[in-house]
NUKE-56255 format. One line per 8 residues: number of its first residue (from 1); their letters; for each residue x, y, z of C-alpha. Coordinates in steps of 0.1 Angstrom, whole numbers, plus 5000, padded with zeros to 4 digits. Layout:
BEGIN
NUM> a> X,Y,Z | ...
//
This chain:
BEGIN
1> mtsvtpgd> 7026,8398,9250 | 7017,8435,9249 | 6981,8434,9240 | 6957,8460,9225 | 6922,8465,9230 | 6907,8471,9197 | 6875,8484,9210 | 6892,8514,9229
9> pahregvw> 6885,8546,9216 | 6911,8566,9196 | 6938,8577,9220 | 6950,8613,9225 | 6983,8625,9237 | 6989,8617,9274 | 6953,8620,9287 | 6942,8588,9305
17> pkadcpvp> 6904,8582,9305 | 6886,8576,9338 | 6880,8539,9342 | 6850,8535,9321 | 6846,8568,9303 | 6851,8568,9267 | 6874,8598,9267 | 6901,8595,9238
25> aeplygpl> 6935,8591,9253 | 6970,8582,9248 | 6978,8563,9280 | 7012,8569,9294 | 7015,8533,9304 | 6992,8503,9305 | 6976,8454,9297 | 6994,8472,9254
33> ifwgrlam> 6994,8491,9278 | 7004,8510,9283 | 7030,8482,9283 | 7011,8453,9297 | 6978,8458,9276 | 6988,8478,9247 | 6992,8472,9248 | 6991,8480,9260
41> kfrplali> 6952,8489,9274 | 6959,8462,9252 | 6937,8431,9257 | 6942,8403,9228 | 6912,8383,9223 | 6905,8356,9198 | 6877,8339,9181 | 6888,8303,9174
49> aallllap> 6864,8275,9165 | 6854,8255,9196 | 6874,8224,9196 | 6854,8191,9192 | 6855,8172,9227 | 6871,8139,9218 | 6867,8107,9237 | 6898,8103,9262
57> tagaqtsq> 6919,8080,9241 | 6956,8080,9241 | 6969,8113,9229 | 6932,8129,9227 | 6921,8161,9242 | 6901,8155,9274 | 6865,8166,9277 | 6871,8186,9307
65> rqwfedgp> 6901,8205,9292 | 6910,8207,9256 | 6946,8197,9260 | 6967,8166,9255 | 6969,8152,9290 | 6987,8121,9279 | 6999,8102,9248 | 7030,8108,9230
73> tplryeia> 7053,8136,9240 | 7072,8158,9215 | 7108,8159,9220 | 7122,8178,9189 | 7107,8194,9157 | 7125,8200,9125 | 7104,8222,9103 | 7112,8233,9070
81> vtpnaesg> 7089,8259,9051 | 7089,8277,9018 | 7065,8307,9019 | 7052,8324,8989 | 7040,8361,9001 | 7024,8369,8967 | 7002,8339,8966 | 6996,8339,9003
89> tftgdari> 7005,8302,9007 | 7034,8281,9020 | 7045,8246,9018 | 7060,8226,9047 | 7077,8195,9059 | 7079,8186,9096 | 7099,8159,9112 | 7089,8153,9148
97> tievtept> 7107,8131,9172 | 7083,8116,9200 | 7084,8097,9229 | 7057,8069,9235 | 7053,8056,9269 | 7027,8028,9262 | 7017,8010,9229 | 6995,8031,9206
105> qtvtmnal> 6982,8029,9173 | 6971,8065,9169 | 6990,8098,9172 | 6971,8129,9176 | 6983,8165,9175 | 6970,8198,9167 | 6968,8212,9132 | 6945,8237,9116
113> gldvsrar> 6942,8248,9080 | 6969,8227,9069 | 6965,8202,9037 | 6986,8172,9045 | 6999,8155,9013 | 7020,8127,9030 | 7026,8113,9064 | 7049,8085,9077
121> idnanvgv> 7060,8073,9113 | 7092,8056,9114 | 7095,8056,9074 | 7061,8037,9071 | 7030,8054,9055 | 7003,8061,9080 | 6965,8068,9078 | 6956,8104,9082
129> sadaeaqt> 6924,8121,9092 | 6920,8158,9101 | 6892,8173,9122 | 6889,8211,9113 | 6865,8216,9144 | 6887,8199,9167 | 6918,8215,9152 | 6936,8180,9154
137> ltlttrrp> 6953,8157,9130 | 6954,8119,9137 | 6978,8094,9123 | 6969,8057,9124 | 6997,8031,9121 | 6991,7995,9109 | 7006,7982,9139 | 7009,7995,9176
145> lrpgqhvv> 7040,8018,9182 | 7059,8004,9209 | 7072,8024,9239 | 7103,8045,9232 | 7113,8073,9204 | 7097,8074,9171 | 7100,8099,9141 | 7070,8113,9125
153> disyagai> 7073,8129,9089 | 7045,8151,9077 | 7045,8172,9042 | 7017,8198,9041 | 7006,8232,9026 | 6991,8262,9044 | 6976,8297,9041 | 6996,8329,9048
161> qdeayglf> 6969,8352,9066 | 6962,8388,9059 | 6955,8395,9096 | 6980,8391,9123 | 6980,8355,9133 | 6995,8323,9123 | 7020,8332,9094 | 7008,8365,9082
169> rveyqddg> 7017,8391,9058 | 7019,8429,9058 | 7019,8454,9029 | 7037,8487,9029 | 7048,8516,9005 | 7085,8520,9000 | 7093,8549,8974 | 7061,8542,8957
177> qtkralat> 7065,8504,8955 | 7043,8480,8973 | 7063,8457,8995 | 7054,8427,9017 | 7070,8413,9047 | 7061,8381,9066 | 7060,8375,9104 | 7045,8350,9128
185> qfepgdar> 7021,8353,9158 | 7011,8320,9175 | 7002,8329,9210 | 6980,8312,9224 | 6971,8286,9198 | 6981,8294,9163 | 7014,8275,9160 | 6990,8246,9147
193> rfapmwdq> 6987,8268,9114 | 7021,8269,9108 | 7029,8230,9113 | 7014,8200,9128 | 7025,8201,9167 | 7014,8197,9202 | 7003,8233,9206 | 7001,8238,9244
201> pnrravfs> 7024,8255,9268 | 7035,8225,9289 | 7046,8204,9259 | 7079,8219,9254 | 7104,8207,9228 | 7134,8218,9208 | 7126,8235,9174 | 7149,8233,9144
209> ltvtaprd> 7134,8257,9116 | 7145,8260,9081 | 7133,8286,9057 | 7136,8289,9018 | 7131,8325,9008 | 7141,8349,8982 | 7179,8357,8983 | 7174,8394,8987
217> qmvignmp> 7153,8392,9018 | 7164,8387,9055 | 7151,8358,9075 | 7149,8362,9112 | 7142,8333,9137 | 7146,8325,9173 | 7181,8315,9169 | 7211,8327,9150
225> veqttslr> 7214,8314,9115 | 7236,8282,9113 | 7238,8276,9076 | 7227,8291,9045 | 7226,8274,9010 | 7220,8293,8977 | 7194,8277,8954 | 7181,8281,8918
233> ggltrtrf> 7155,8307,8911 | 7170,8334,8933 | 7163,8316,8965 | 7183,8308,8997 | 7177,8279,9022 | 7185,8292,9057 | 7187,8267,9088 | 7187,8283,9123
241> adtpsmps> 7203,8267,9153 | 7182,8247,9175 | 7162,8266,9201 | 7162,8255,9237 | 7134,8235,9249 | 7104,8258,9248 | 7066,8259,9242 | 7052,8261,9206
249> yllflavg> 7038,8296,9209 | 7072,8311,9211 | 7085,8298,9178 | 7091,8328,9153 | 7098,8336,9116 | 7100,8369,9098 | 7110,8373,9061 | 7113,8408,9045
257> dfervtrd> 7136,8436,9031 | 7149,8444,9066 | 7182,8458,9078 | 7196,8450,9114 | 7215,8471,9138 | 7232,8452,9166 | 7249,8460,9200 | 7270,8435,9222
265> vdgvelgv> 7255,8434,9256 | 7277,8415,9280 | 7280,8387,9254 | 7244,8388,9241 | 7241,8401,9205 | 7213,8425,9209 | 7194,8437,9175 | 7168,8457,9161
273> vvrrgeth> 7153,8446,9129 | 7134,8472,9107 | 7123,8478,9072 | 7152,8489,9048 | 7160,8525,9055 | 7145,8529,9089 | 7175,8520,9112 | 7177,8556,9123
281> raqealna> 7146,8552,9143 | 7159,8521,9160 | 7183,8537,9185 | 7158,8544,9214 | 7146,8508,9214 | 7182,8495,9212 | 7190,8517,9242 | 7159,8504,9260
289> geqslryf> 7168,8468,9252 | 7204,8470,9265 | 7192,8488,9297 | 7164,8462,9301 | 7186,8432,9296 | 7211,8443,9321 | 7184,8452,9346 | 7167,8418,9345
297> tdyfgiry> 7201,8398,9344 | 7209,8414,9377 | 7174,8410,9392 | 7169,8374,9384 | 7206,8365,9390 | 7203,8342,9357 | 7220,8353,9324 | 7199,8358,9293
305> plpkldmi> 7201,8320,9281 | 7201,8325,9242 | 7231,8340,9222 | 7211,8367,9205 | 7180,8387,9211 | 7163,8405,9182 | 7134,8430,9184 | 7117,8429,9150
313> gvpgaggf> 7095,8457,9137 | 7069,8454,9111 | 7043,8478,9099 | 7007,8470,9108 | 6983,8467,9136 | 6964,8439,9153 | 6950,8425,9185 | 6985,8429,9203
321> gamenwga> 7013,8452,9202 | 7041,8431,9208 | 7050,8393,9213 | 7078,8378,9234 | 7090,8351,9209 | 7122,8338,9224 | 7151,8354,9211 | 7129,8372,9184
329> ilyfdqyl> 7103,8397,9199 | 7078,8410,9174 | 7065,8445,9174 | 7043,8466,9153 | 7063,8496,9142 | 7044,8521,9164 | 7056,8503,9196 | 7093,8501,9185
337> lvdensse> 7103,8530,9164 | 7108,8567,9175 | 7112,8595,9151 | 7112,8633,9151 | 7074,8634,9155 | 7073,8611,9186 | 7059,8625,9217 | 7071,8618,9252
345> aerqnvfg> 7043,8594,9256 | 7052,8575,9226 | 7088,8574,9237 | 7080,8562,9271 | 7056,8536,9257 | 7087,8524,9236 | 7108,8518,9267 | 7078,8501,9287
353> ivaheiah> 7069,8478,9259 | 7105,8467,9254 | 7110,8460,9291 | 7077,8441,9294 | 7088,8418,9265 | 7123,8413,9276 | 7111,8405,9311 | 7093,8375,9295
361> qwfgnlvt> 7126,8361,9282 | 7128,8347,9318 | 7094,8349,9332 | 7074,8332,9307 | 7100,8318,9284 | 7128,8302,9307 | 7098,8291,9330 | 7064,8289,9315
369> mmwwddlw> 7029,8285,9331 | 7015,8249,9329 | 6984,8261,9312 | 6965,8292,9304 | 6949,8292,9339 | 6980,8308,9350 | 6986,8334,9323 | 6989,8361,9347
377> lnegfasw> 7023,8343,9358 | 7036,8354,9324 | 7018,8386,9318 | 7010,8403,9353 | 7047,8394,9364 | 7061,8410,9331 | 7040,8441,9334 | 7053,8445,9371
385> maakatea> 7089,8439,9359 | 7087,8463,9333 | 7076,8491,9359 | 7105,8481,9382 | 7129,8485,9351 | 7114,8518,9344 | 7117,8530,9380 | 7155,8519,9379
393> vhpdwnpw> 7163,8534,9345 | 7139,8565,9345 | 7128,8573,9382 | 7117,8608,9370 | 7089,8591,9349 | 7072,8580,9382 | 7061,8547,9368 | 7044,8535,9400
401> laqmidgt> 7024,8567,9402 | 7014,8565,9365 | 7005,8528,9370 | 6979,8537,9398 | 6959,8557,9371 | 6960,8537,9341 | 6966,8501,9353 | 6955,8495,9389
409> stamalda> 6926,8520,9388 | 6914,8503,9355 | 6916,8469,9370 | 6896,8480,9399 | 6870,8495,9378 | 6864,8462,9359 | 6867,8441,9391 | 6839,8460,9408
417> rqgthpvv> 6812,8450,9384 | 6798,8423,9366 | 6817,8402,9341 | 6850,8400,9361 | 6868,8370,9371 | 6896,8358,9395 | 6932,8364,9384 | 6938,8326,9383
425> qtvntlde> 6907,8313,9364 | 6898,8281,9349 | 6905,8279,9311 | 6893,8249,9293 | 6892,8260,9255 | 6910,8284,9234 | 6883,8308,9234 | 6888,8310,9270
433> anlafdti> 6925,8313,9267 | 6923,8341,9244 | 6899,8358,9267 | 6922,8355,9295 | 6946,8381,9280 | 6927,8411,9298 | 6930,8439,9323 | 6924,8416,9352
441> tyekglav> 6953,8393,9340 | 6977,8422,9333 | 6969,8450,9355 | 6954,8434,9387 | 6981,8406,9384 | 7008,8434,9385 | 6991,8452,9415 | 6988,8420,9436
449> irmleayv> 7026,8413,9431 | 7033,8448,9440 | 7014,8447,9471 | 7031,8414,9481 | 7065,8428,9474 | 7058,8456,9496 | 7046,8433,9523 | 7074,8410,9525
457> geedfrtg> 7102,8435,9514 | 7121,8436,9480 | 7151,8415,9490 | 7131,8386,9504 | 7107,8388,9473 | 7136,8389,9450 | 7150,8356,9468 | 7117,8340,9464
465> vrnylngr> 7116,8348,9426 | 7152,8336,9421 | 7144,8302,9438 | 7113,8299,9418 | 7131,8304,9385 | 7162,8283,9394 | 7140,8255,9405 | 7121,8253,9372
473> lygnarte> 7146,8262,9345 | 7133,8252,9310 | 7101,8240,9326 | 7065,8247,9337 | 7050,8260,9367 | 7017,8270,9385 | 7008,8301,9405 | 7012,8282,9440
481> dlwtavqa> 7048,8274,9430 | 7059,8312,9429 | 7040,8321,9461 | 7054,8289,9480 | 7088,8301,9471 | 7082,8337,9482 | 7068,8325,9514 | 7098,8302,9520
489> asgqpvle> 7123,8331,9514 | 7104,8356,9536 | 7087,8334,9563 | 7055,8356,9558 | 7019,8342,9551 | 7021,8350,9515 | 7000,8320,9503 | 6971,8331,9524
497> iarsfttq> 6972,8366,9512 | 6980,8357,9475 | 6951,8331,9474 | 6926,8356,9486 | 6934,8382,9460 | 6940,8358,9429 | 6915,8330,9433 | 6884,8350,9439
505> pgfpvlmv> 6869,8381,9420 | 6869,8415,9433 | 6887,8434,9460 | 6880,8449,9492 | 6870,8483,9505 | 6881,8489,9542 | 6857,8511,9560 | 6880,8528,9587
513> sapdcrat> 6872,8550,9617 | 6889,8561,9648 | 6876,8575,9682 | 6874,8613,9686 | 6909,8622,9695 | 6899,8646,9721 | 6877,8620,9741 | 6902,8592,9746
521> rgatlqla> 6938,8586,9758 | 6944,8558,9738 | 6933,8552,9702 | 6921,8522,9683 | 6916,8521,9647 | 6884,8502,9637 | 6885,8483,9603 | 6859,8465,9585
529> qrrfamdd> 6860,8450,9550 | 6835,8440,9524 | 6838,8436,9486 | 6839,8470,9467 | 6810,8470,9441 | 6797,8491,9414 | 6766,8472,9408 | 6743,8449,9426
537> asrtserw> 6757,8417,9409 | 6791,8425,9425 | 6777,8427,9461 | 6789,8394,9472 | 6803,8381,9505 | 6842,8375,9496 | 6866,8383,9523 | 6905,8388,9520
545> sipivarr> 6936,8387,9539 | 6948,8422,9535 | 6984,8436,9542 | 6978,8471,9556 | 7001,8500,9563 | 6985,8528,9582 | 6999,8557,9600 | 6991,8592,9613
553> ldndavrl> 7008,8620,9593 | 7032,8627,9621 | 7041,8593,9632 | 7056,8560,9622 | 7036,8534,9602 | 7016,8504,9617 | 7017,8472,9599 | 6991,8444,9601
561> vmsgesqs> 6973,8418,9581 | 6935,8417,9584 | 6918,8385,9579 | 6883,8388,9593 | 6853,8408,9587 | 6864,8434,9612 | 6895,8442,9632 | 6910,8467,9657
569> aafapact> 6945,8480,9657 | 6963,8501,9683 | 6972,8534,9670 | 6989,8565,9682 | 6966,8589,9700 | 6966,8624,9682 | 6942,8646,9663 | 6963,8646,9631
577> pylvnagq> 6947,8627,9601 | 6955,8592,9597 | 6961,8572,9564 | 6953,8537,9557 | 6972,8520,9527 | 7000,8546,9533 | 7022,8547,9501 | 6992,8530,9481
585> sgffrvly> 7007,8497,9473 | 6976,8477,9486 | 6949,8466,9460 | 6920,8480,9480 | 6902,8512,9485 | 6897,8530,9519 | 6864,8548,9530 | 6873,8571,9559
593> dranfarl> 6851,8584,9586 | 6839,8619,9579 | 6861,8636,9605 | 6893,8620,9592 | 6882,8629,9556 | 6878,8665,9565 | 6914,8666,9582 | 6929,8648,9551
601> tqrfatld> 6913,8674,9527 | 6929,8702,9550 | 6962,8686,9549 | 6960,8674,9513 | 6990,8695,9500 | 7012,8680,9526 | 7006,8643,9516 | 7030,8624,9495
609> dadqlgll> 7020,8622,9458 | 7010,8587,9459 | 6987,8594,9490 | 6974,8625,9470 | 6965,8603,9441 | 6952,8574,9461 | 6927,8597,9479 | 6915,8611,9445
617> ldywafgr> 6912,8578,9431 | 6893,8562,9460 | 6868,8591,9463 | 6861,8592,9426 | 6852,8556,9429 | 6830,8562,9459 | 6812,8589,9441 | 6805,8566,9411
625> sgdapftd> 6795,8536,9436 | 6775,8558,9459 | 6798,8550,9489 | 6803,8587,9492 | 6790,8619,9478 | 6805,8626,9446 | 6810,8661,9459 | 6837,8648,9483
633> ylelvnvi> 6859,8642,9452 | 6852,8677,9439 | 6862,8691,9474 | 6894,8671,9469 | 6900,8688,9435 | 6897,8721,9451 | 6928,8715,9472 | 6951,8700,9446
641> padanpii> 6983,8721,9449 | 6992,8744,9420 | 7024,8726,9416 | 7010,8692,9419 | 7027,8660,9403 | 7020,8660,9366 | 7006,8627,9369 | 6980,8640,9394
649> vidtigsm> 6972,8669,9370 | 6968,8642,9342 | 6943,8622,9364 | 6925,8654,9371 | 6922,8661,9334 | 6907,8626,9329 | 6881,8634,9355 | 6870,8668,9340
657> qalaayae> 6868,8651,9306 | 6847,8622,9322 | 6824,8646,9340 | 6817,8665,9307 | 6810,8633,9290 | 6784,8624,9317 | 6768,8659,9312 | 6765,8656,9274
665> grpsdaav> 6731,8663,9262 | 6720,8675,9297 | 6712,8711,9305 | 6743,8713,9325 | 6766,8705,9295 | 6779,8739,9291 | 6784,8745,9328 | 6802,8713,9335
673> kaygvrtl> 6826,8719,9305 | 6831,8754,9319 | 6840,8741,9355 | 6865,8718,9338 | 6883,8746,9319 | 6882,8767,9351 | 6900,8738,9369 | 6926,8732,9342
681> rpyferag> 6933,8765,9330 | 6957,8774,9360 | 6978,8744,9351 | 6980,8753,9316 | 6990,8787,9324 | 7018,8774,9343 | 7029,8750,9316 | 7024,8771,9285
689> wtarvget> 7027,8761,9249 | 7064,8760,9249 | 7087,8736,9267 | 7109,8749,9293 | 7146,8740,9297 | 7151,8713,9323 | 7116,8701,9324 | 7108,8665,9328
697> sndsqmra> 7092,8640,9306 | 7059,8641,9325 | 7058,8678,9324 | 7059,8675,9286 | 7031,8650,9287 | 7011,8673,9311 | 7013,8700,9286 | 7001,8680,9259
705> sliaalgs> 6972,8665,9280 | 6962,8699,9290 | 6960,8710,9254 | 6941,8682,9242 | 6916,8682,9273 | 6911,8719,9272 | 6904,8719,9234 | 6878,8688,9240
713> lgdeavit> 6861,8710,9268 | 6856,8739,9243 | 6884,8764,9254 | 6881,8789,9226 | 6916,8803,9230 | 6931,8766,9229 | 6911,8756,9198 | 6919,8788,9180
721> earrrvrs> 6957,8786,9184 | 6957,8748,9175 | 6939,8757,9143 | 6963,8785,9137 | 6994,8763,9142 | 6980,8736,9120 | 6966,8760,9091 | 6997,8779,9090
729> geaipagi> 7018,8749,9081 | 7044,8756,9108 | 7064,8729,9124 | 7047,8718,9156 | 7071,8706,9183 | 7068,8668,9187 | 7057,8671,9224 | 7025,8687,9216
737> rnavlsvy> 7021,8677,9179 | 6996,8650,9187 | 6976,8670,9210 | 6973,8700,9187 | 6964,8677,9158 | 6937,8661,9180 | 6921,8695,9189 | 6921,8705,9153
745> aehathad> 6908,8674,9140 | 6879,8672,9167 | 6867,8707,9156 | 6875,8703,9120 | 6855,8724,9096 | 6848,8706,9061 | 6879,8725,9049 | 6900,8712,9077
753> yeallgqa> 6889,8677,9072 | 6898,8678,9036 | 6931,8691,9044 | 6937,8664,9070 | 6923,8637,9047 | 6950,8648,9021 | 6978,8644,9044 | 6966,8609,9055
761> raasdfve> 6963,8599,9021 | 6997,8612,9011 | 7015,8596,9041 | 7035,8563,9032 | 7050,8555,9067 | 7025,8532,9087 | 7034,8550,9120 | 7024,8583,9105
769> qrrlwrql> 6995,8569,9087 | 6981,8557,9120 | 6986,8589,9137 | 6967,8608,9110 | 6939,8585,9103 | 6932,8581,9141 | 6931,8621,9142 | 6907,8623,9113
777> aaaydetl> 6884,8599,9131 | 6880,8622,9160 | 6859,8648,9141 | 6828,8659,9163 | 6809,8668,9132 | 6786,8640,9127 | 6787,8643,9088 | 6823,8640,9089
785> arrtlqmt> 6823,8611,9112 | 6799,8593,9088 | 6822,8600,9060 | 6852,8585,9079 | 6832,8554,9089 | 6822,8550,9049 | 6859,8551,9040 | 6865,8521,9062
793> lgndiprq> 6848,8499,9036 | 6870,8512,9009 | 6906,8511,9003 | 6917,8546,9013 | 6927,8536,9049 | 6952,8507,9051 | 6935,8476,9059 | 6951,8470,9093
801> lrtqvias> 6940,8503,9104 | 6904,8502,9096 | 6891,8489,9128 | 6911,8513,9148 | 6895,8539,9128 | 6860,8527,9134 | 6868,8525,9172 | 6882,8561,9171
809> vaaahprl> 6849,8574,9157 | 6830,8556,9185 | 6846,8578,9211 | 6825,8606,9201 | 6799,8589,9182 | 6789,8556,9201 | 6755,8553,9186 | 6766,8561,9150
817> twdflvan> 6793,8537,9151 | 6773,8509,9166 | 6748,8512,9139 | 6776,8513,9113 | 6790,8480,9127 | 6757,8463,9128 | 6748,8472,9093 | 6782,8464,9079
825> rttvegyl> 6790,8434,9103 | 6803,8410,9077 | 6827,8434,9063 | 6841,8448,9096 | 6844,8413,9110 | 6865,8404,9080 | 6891,8431,9092 | 6895,8415,9127
833> dplqrlef> 6922,8391,9135 | 6913,8362,9159 | 6928,8384,9187 | 6901,8409,9181 | 6869,8394,9170 | 6850,8386,9202 | 6859,8418,9220 | 6855,8444,9194
841> pagiagas> 6819,8447,9193 | 6818,8449,9232 | 6842,8478,9231 | 6822,8499,9206 | 6789,8492,9224 | 6807,8499,9258 | 6813,8536,9249 | 6778,8543,9253
849> sdpamaee> 6756,8554,9282 | 6724,8543,9265 | 6710,8513,9283 | 6694,8500,9252 | 6728,8496,9237 | 6732,8468,9264 | 6704,8448,9249 | 6714,8454,9214
857> leryaanf> 6748,8441,9223 | 6732,8410,9237 | 6714,8403,9204 | 6746,8409,9185 | 6766,8383,9206 | 6738,8358,9205 | 6760,8334,9186 | 6791,8341,9204
865> pegarpti> 6810,8310,9222 | 6800,8306,9260 | 6835,8317,9270 | 6828,8351,9256 | 6798,8357,9279 | 6818,8375,9307 | 6833,8399,9281 | 6798,8408,9270
873> aaaqaqir> 6785,8411,9305 | 6813,8433,9314 | 6805,8457,9285 | 6768,8456,9296 | 6777,8464,9330 | 6798,8493,9320 | 6769,8508,9298 | 6746,8506,9327
881> lraqtvae> 6770,8520,9351 | 6775,8550,9331 | 6738,8555,9326 | 6734,8552,9363 | 6762,8578,9370 | 6743,8601,9346 | 6709,8598,9362 | 6717,8594,9398
889> rmpaveaw> 6753,8609,9405 | 6754,8640,9381 | 6725,8660,9397 | 6746,8664,9429 | 6776,8673,9407 | 6756,8698,9388 | 6743,8715,9419 | 6778,8717,9435
897> iaarrr> 6791,8734,9403 | 6763,8757,9401 | 6766,8768,9436 | 6803,8778,9429 | 6795,8798,9399 | 6775,8823,9420
//
């Protein structure tokens, strides 16, 4: 799944926020994102009623873990549904073939929100009892069932949801006509809303799906259509071919006025399914799908196992961006379609998200985690594979460099404070399963995989992955299975390293020093480790087995694994600076002795791009944590080359905006913004307003990022030009359109606001509606922000965009937005799908630096399930850390800036 963080602020073109600073940004990558947590930064979270703990009878969910540990096993589902999009209801019949291993008189499975009208086992009527709180359906026979196979028949009715879970519907406009489309979203636990079933990842079964729908609408399932039958009343019954054995959360159905474009990719029918009239926007996704299919087939050494692979786009938004249903990947339009207004960031996102979801067709679908404890096996690995595919197809995008900013650095920020958790975590309930779709799962998981691949080597790592998959085809696995396979292929102590980074929270910082090179013939590198912490709660005693690559700038690398609290390593004697974590593949930070830091600063321009960025990221973090003066980071900024890699410039942009946010309301506000403008202006003067022949995709994103950032920092020349371009009505190039509109919207007068509002109301395409409403929500004027918030209570804004608009307002107005949420809690929570409800308020509150907000969030979440406590604690820690940065770190920054203005 490509997941989305509903609480994230509105995203602006190409600018990444620093880890916990609520700077509006459109990340290049990411969780949904951008790919892994859309995305992207996209973390799906759900509010699902706590399951009633049943006594451990045959087929019942255990009190320790809410799953079916024993009892009947499903072998085959034959599900036939007839949805009615207008009424919001559907009817269904399910025939389930089960295997019973010991006599039992009860058969218990999952079901939620289904009204059962009839149930039979082996053609005999049975008693039916539903437990809504436990989300179970129990069938009771007159006599015990004997061991062997039995057939269960259930007739039922259910609800079509208006938010993106279960079987849901979306509305959109087409030439002034309101149309509806249906789609499904079942991960992790909503297939039970579609049909009674054993709804957990290790109960794989074959699915046969039949759908009765209007004849003029297209139906899409996991597999190709096997048979169609015309019925009275303008209906058609469509039966799809059987799926392979798979978990229930991968089942898929879509119904709508669609068109489909296809391409043969080495015998696989690759398709993009879109609303009628939108096929011209599908070509980039089709190209990305072809490139990804071929790359993964080669990497895994296993052919894609289904005859077709569709990518289905529907208008709308929710707590996720895309979902990897086997053979039928679901996307919201903005993550699949590309048009004349699409920026380079949006185009890169489409490739990354497509690659992430197609990687799942092997890693997650062909082999699935046993239970949600090991969710990262699906999501972290798919995120890593997406980056590898991007590197292979678009090396000029520098995906690993970009990943350091939005992915790895974001995970480190969360992992260094209260509220984090191990990559492999204990999951007992569906609440906890939904909360597991987060930055640690996606981005730390990705980073640990990358570190281990760098340690053992690409070929040995791929051999281990291939062996892991081939040994478990159409089955389930645990984390240890993957590491055991890689260790066997490489002969390296992978298990020890992997366990230390995935089974405990946090990550290490290495304190590194070397003797004065002038006072010794030999040289010994002294290393010590401790947990890197941003708050007192995280100053704990974990230790790691750390694969390290160290080198002096003019010498070969030294490789070692550090296991203890301290260690020495032989090193080349010289007075040149040295690097630890050279190449930046390790998931740890490095704090150098003062002499080496000074030498690295002097030689900064000669470092590789990754090492330049790694040094900047480490010392930004140390400035926040107090491990080094914040001014060390500013000294590094001073020596960034004029022709620095665009991604390094984009990271610097995020820093300048973060510092401005910390200074907001302080006497230094104007001075800190002016410093940001002085720092960024030279890069913009090189980039200019107009694209140059031969420039890269990242150059284009840097230009957009600079425009957006300079506008937010108050650069009058940029603000004036943005206003001129928008007010004149001239065509704005796609590469800078979002950035120019964001500057215009942020500094909107009342007349500007009315003009932008008119465009938003007139837009009929959902992707363009999303762009315009989120821009409208960026206004700095508090009166306009209040007006925007009020509109979320009416019908002006499409329903599925309302929470995104609220979150966008929070970026500049956290207190105003929080008070609005509290005052309108019932209404706003009614807009949230189950993937958003627990995290949305934490995201809104987390944009604040007011310590009082942490206490208000505590009161708001008083009735949240226990599994949500880490999410609330993480938001509270973020608020307090930002407040600490403002109070304790900013005075030194302000003094440094003031001294350099003289």
